[in-house]
N, C-alpha and C positions, 0 to 999 in steps of 0.2 A: 492443520486445522478438517480442510474436507471427511479426510478419515472420521475424525472424533464427531462433526457431528454426524457421518454416516452411520457409526455405532451407533448415535442415540437416536435418528432414526429408526432404523432398523428395530429398536425394540417399541418405538412408541407406535413405528406404526404394523407392526409384527408382520416384515413380509424384510426378507434383504435387502441393502443399500450400498452398492459397489461402487467405486472410485473410480473410474478411466481417465486417463492423463490422455491431455489433448493438445501438446506443447506447441509452439510457431507462432511467429511473429507478432510476437506480446502478447501473446493472450490472443492476439487475430480468430487462428485455426480455431479454438473454445468456444470463442464467440458466437462466432459463425453457426459452427455446428449447433449450438444452443437453438439459435434463433430458428433454424431452419428446420429441427426436431420434431417428429411429431407430435403435436398436441392432444397426448390421452394421457398427460399429467405422468408418464412415467420417467420424464428427465427432466434431469437438475442443472444449473450451472451454478457453480461459483463464479461471481464477477467483481471485478475491480475498476480504479481508477481509469484505466487504459481503456473499460470499454468507452468510455467518452474521452477519454485523448486521442483515441486512435479514429474515430468518429472525426472528432474537430481538423485532426492533420488531413483525413480526406483521405487515409488508408485502405480505410473499412464503412461500410458502408451503414451496418448495420447500429443503433444506436439504444440507449437503452429504454426507448417511447415502443421497440419493435420489441421486449420485453415484456414478462409478467414477472414485476419487480416485488419479491417474497416481504423479506426481512434483512437488517444489515446484522450480519453475526458478532463480527467483530475489526478492530480497529490495532495495528499496530505502528506505533512510533517513530519516525524517522531521526538520521543524524547525519551529522558531517563529521568524518573521520579522516585520520593520516595513518600510514605510516608509525611506527614505534618509533625508528628511527628518524622523524622528520624534524625539521629544527623547529618547526608547529608546536608551541606549548597552549597556545591558543585559541578562541576565535578570530581572535584581535590579531592575531599575527598572521593569519590565513589572509581575511579580506585585506588588511596591510599592504599584502604581497602585490595582489588580485590588483589591487587600487596601484601598485606599482607599475603593475606589469600586466595592462589589460588584457583582454583574452586569451592570454598563454598560462593560466593557473592550470592545472587539470584537475577536474573530477570526473571522479567513474559516477556510472548508474548502471542501475540493473536493465534498464532499456527506455530508447528514447519516448517521450512519451510518455513515461509509465508516475508513477506518483515520487517516488525521488527523485529522479530526474526534475518534476516539477517544482520541489521543493525548494531545487537550488537556481533552480530559475527564481521564485520567487525571493531567494534569499540574493539573487542577485540584484532584485528591482530595490529592494529595501535596505541594502547596505549600497547601493548606488555603485556596485562593482560589474565586473564581467569577466565567467568563465569558462575555456574551454572543456565543452562537455564532450565525456568520453560514454558512450554505449556498450557496452556488454549483454549478454543472451541470459539471463539473472541476475540473481543477486549474487549468489556463490562464485560467479566470473568475474566479478567486479569485485568483489573479495580476494579474492586470488590472483588479479592482479595490484590493490592496494600492500595486500600482505608483505607481496615479490617485492613492492618499491616503481613498479612498473607505473603508476604513477603518483598524484599529489596528494590527491585526497580521493574522500566518497561517499556521496547521500547515498542513505542504503539501512535499510530496517531494521532498526533496532536489538532485534529477537537475531536476527543472522551476524552482527556484527558483536553481540555480546561473549561469544566464549573465546574470540578471538582476544577481546579488548580483556578476558579477564586472563588469558595465556601468555600476557605482552607483548604480540603479538600486532596487535594495531590502538591507536587510543584514540579518545572520542572526544572532540573539541562541545558540542552542543549536539543538544536534543531540540528539534523546532518541537515549537511548541508556543503558542499566543498568550496571550496576560492570562494570568489565573491557571494556566493550563498545568498541569503536578510535571513532575521529571519523571524519567522514565525508571519505574521500581526496581531494575533490574542493576542501573546505574543510579542511584541516588545521588550520587555526591556531583553527577554532572548535572551541570546548569543548563535551563531553557535559552534558547535565544531571544523571547522577550527579555529572559531575565538580561540579560546582554545586549537590550537594546534594539531587539529583532525581533519583533513579533512574526512567526514564521509559524500558518498552523496546514499543514498540507502533511498530509499523514498514508498510511496502506488501510485502504480500508474494504472488508469484504460483504458481501448481501449474496443472498440464493437467490434465483430469477429461475422463472419457468419460460419455453416457448407462448407466442402469443395466441390465446383462444383458449384454454385450456378451460373446461368447466369450473364453473363458480364453487360447486360442491365439494371438488376435488382439491380448488386454491384453497379452500377455508380449513381441510381439512388437513392437508399439508401444513400450512400458515399456524396452526395450532399446535401440529407434532415438534416445529420448528420454535417456535416461544416453549414448549414443556423443555426439549432439549438443554435449547439454550438456561434454565435455570437449573437442569438436575448436576448434580453433585459429583460425578463423576468426570462428565462433560467440563465443569468447570476448574475439578482437579486436573485436566490432562490439558484444558487452556492455562494454568497457571504456570505450570509446567514448564511450557514454555516463552512465557511472558508473554501472551498475546491476551490483549484484553478483549473480554467481552462485550461488545455493546448492540444491544438490542434495539432494532427501531422496527418500526409494523409496517406495512404497505404503504398507508399515507403519510407520514412522518421521511419515510423512505424517498418516499416521490419526493417530497421538498427538499430533501434532503441532495436526492439527483441534481436536480433543477440546478437549487444552488451552487453544487460544485461543478457542473456545468458553464457555469456565469463567471466564474474564479478563474477557469484554465481557459476560460474562451477569452477572458481579460490576458490573461498572461500571454498566448498565442501572440495575439494583437501588438503587443504590449516590446515583444520582440519578432 
């Protein structure tokens, strides 16, 4: 997503926009670098739900309020998946097993406190079950353990698991979704959790932010370039290729969304 966005912004701003990966701490390293970068307008950052959850968990002091949040970029749906050889043929099978063995059925995720972990915890609350959560360093690592039959299930990104499901290495039991939310277009036959009686609406979102204190004129210029990029045909085609859903929210709408997300995650942490 960042590379597709950078290509569009390079065109819109008539200047090269480079993508620099800063892994570590489930996003914490990158978020703190962003928050402490010079506020000259030359540093942008992709932020995710971990910006909120790491702060709530006390593993990072930086919060969304320490940044200039420009726009929502995309939303990727999350799913519950099992290995192809799993005896669980449906979400109900999985939940029945979890009820019979509280805290024993393993559910992998891409990082502790991340969106997928939160989705699984939300499902616990909704279905009144208890899982054994197993965090890994990123989605690919969690999926590797899943298809290798080292974990019984995984709460993971729909776009990440899709090629493995298509190759017959994994089975997707359900797509996280609240009432009225669509099925994942990459797996149209897989029902949402809401359709199965458990409205769970936590997906992975990506927004674009800058350090605090950037000149408002620069913020306005970059914001306009972002909005234009998200409407560009080439960008939309790239996003469609990876089955990532473009969702644009301007600064004010994004701020309201971040407040709502913080409240949602806060309730999940306090309930567990």
